[in-house]
C-alpha positions as CSV (number, residue, x, y, z in Angstrom):
1,M,116.2,122.8,58.6
2,R,118.0,119.8,59.8
3,K,117.0,120.4,63.3
4,S,113.3,120.8,62.5
5,M,113.5,117.6,60.6
6,F,115.1,115.7,63.2
7,L,112.4,117.2,65.8
8,L,109.7,116.1,63.6
9,V,110.9,112.6,63.0
10,A,111.5,112.1,66.8
11,A,108.1,113.5,67.6
12,T,106.6,111.1,65.1
13,S,108.5,108.0,66.7
14,L,107.5,108.8,70.1
15,A,104.0,109.0,69.1
16,A,103.9,105.8,67.2
17,C,105.4,104.2,70.6
18,G,101.9,105.0,72.3
19,Q,99.7,103.4,69.6
20,S,98.6,99.9,70.4
21,G,96.8,98.9,67.3
22,S,95.4,95.4,67.0
23,G,97.7,94.1,69.6
24,S,95.7,95.7,72.4
25,T,92.8,93.0,71.8
26,S,95.0,90.1,72.0
27,N,96.6,91.7,75.3
28,N,93.1,92.0,76.9
29,V,92.5,88.6,76.0
30,A,95.6,87.1,77.6
31,A,95.3,89.3,80.6
32,N,91.5,87.9,81.0
33,A,92.7,84.4,80.7
34,A,95.5,84.9,83.4
35,A,93.0,86.3,85.7
36,A,90.8,83.5,85.3
37,Q,93.4,80.9,86.2
38,K,93.3,79.6,89.7
39,P,96.2,81.3,91.6
40,Q,99.2,79.1,92.8
41,P,99.6,78.4,96.4
42,A,102.0,80.3,98.1
43,Y,105.4,78.7,98.9
44,C,105.5,76.7,102.1
45,F,108.5,77.5,104.4
46,F,107.5,74.6,106.8
47,Q,107.9,70.9,107.1
48,D,105.0,68.9,108.4
49,S,106.6,68.5,111.9
50,E,107.3,72.3,112.0
51,T,103.7,73.3,112.7
52,K,101.3,72.3,115.5
53,D,98.5,73.1,117.9
54,W,96.1,74.6,115.4
55,R,92.9,76.1,117.0
56,A,89.9,78.2,115.9
57,S,88.0,80.2,118.4
58,L,85.7,83.0,118.5
59,D,86.3,86.7,119.8
60,K,83.9,88.7,121.6
61,S,82.6,90.2,118.2
62,G,82.0,86.7,117.0
63,N,84.7,86.8,114.7
64,V,87.2,83.8,114.0
65,V,90.5,83.6,115.9
66,V,93.0,81.1,114.4
67,S,96.1,80.3,116.4
68,G,98.8,77.9,116.2
69,K,102.6,77.3,116.5
70,A,105.3,77.2,113.9
71,Y,109.1,76.2,114.1
72,R,111.6,78.5,112.6
73,E,115.4,77.5,113.6
74,D,116.8,80.5,112.2
75,S,115.9,83.4,114.5
76,R,116.6,85.9,111.9
77,Y,112.8,85.1,110.7
78,K,109.7,84.8,112.8
79,A,106.4,82.9,111.8
80,V,103.6,84.7,111.0
81,L,99.9,83.7,109.4
82,A,99.2,85.4,106.0
83,P,95.9,87.2,105.6
84,A,93.0,85.0,105.7
85,T,90.8,84.6,102.6
86,V,87.1,84.2,103.3
87,S,84.7,82.7,101.0
88,A,81.0,82.0,102.0
89,A,81.1,79.8,105.2
90,S,84.9,78.8,105.1
91,A,88.3,80.7,105.4
92,D,91.7,79.6,104.5
93,V,94.9,81.0,106.4
94,A,98.4,79.8,105.6
95,P,101.7,80.4,107.8
96,S,104.7,82.1,106.3
97,I,107.9,84.0,107.7
98,T,109.2,87.5,107.8
99,A,112.2,89.2,109.0
100,N,112.4,89.1,112.7
101,D,111.9,92.5,113.9
102,T,111.4,91.8,117.4
103,G,115.0,91.7,118.4
104,Y,114.2,88.3,120.2
105,G,113.9,84.7,119.3
106,A,110.8,82.6,120.3
107,P,110.9,80.0,123.0
108,D,112.7,77.0,121.7
109,N,112.2,78.5,118.1
110,W,108.3,77.8,118.3
111,W,106.5,81.0,117.3
112,S,102.9,81.5,118.3
113,V,100.9,82.6,115.6
114,T,97.5,84.1,116.1
115,E,95.2,86.0,113.5
116,T,91.7,87.5,114.1
117,I,89.8,87.1,110.8
118,P,87.7,90.4,110.2
119,N,83.9,90.1,109.3
120,S,84.1,86.1,109.9
121,S,80.9,86.1,111.7
122,G,79.5,83.6,109.0
123,V,82.5,81.4,108.9
124,K,82.0,77.7,110.2
125,S,85.2,75.9,109.2
126,V,88.8,77.1,108.7
127,T,91.5,75.3,106.6
128,V,95.1,75.8,107.2
129,H,97.3,75.6,104.3
130,C,100.9,75.3,103.7
131,G,101.7,75.5,99.9
132,D,99.4,72.9,98.5
133,K,99.3,70.8,101.7
134,T,96.5,71.0,104.2
135,L,97.9,71.4,107.7
136,A,94.5,71.5,109.6
137,T,90.9,71.5,109.0
138,L,89.1,73.3,112.0
139,D,85.7,73.5,112.8
140,V,84.3,76.7,114.4
141,A,81.9,76.0,117.5
142,R,79.0,78.6,117.2
143,K,76.2,78.8,119.3
144,D,73.1,79.1,117.1
């Protein structure tokens, strides 16, 4: 009898844990409010003097190719471009770092970074951001 009573209490307690009650409405409101907030810019790993030579060009398919150079003194890390975000006729890219999996350092610690932005045939300008700083605003030369 004790064992059955214990199992009944345990089962009831576990079932109560899964119920959300009126808290689910407030949780949904909080989640929607958080989603509506503007996302925070990513951390910037570079000082102003540690990036240069930003360019935007077109590949054979008409997609935008962004390139530049970023300095990383510690060769355990390499500079990369984070995936671009495209909205209408503009795109945003940001340099970042990742573990150096090449086994080699960059010449003079300046990494060449390049990214082709897929489906960017309508993009006319690219902004290079690092955190909340704008490093470059690039016009894309298109033949109309």
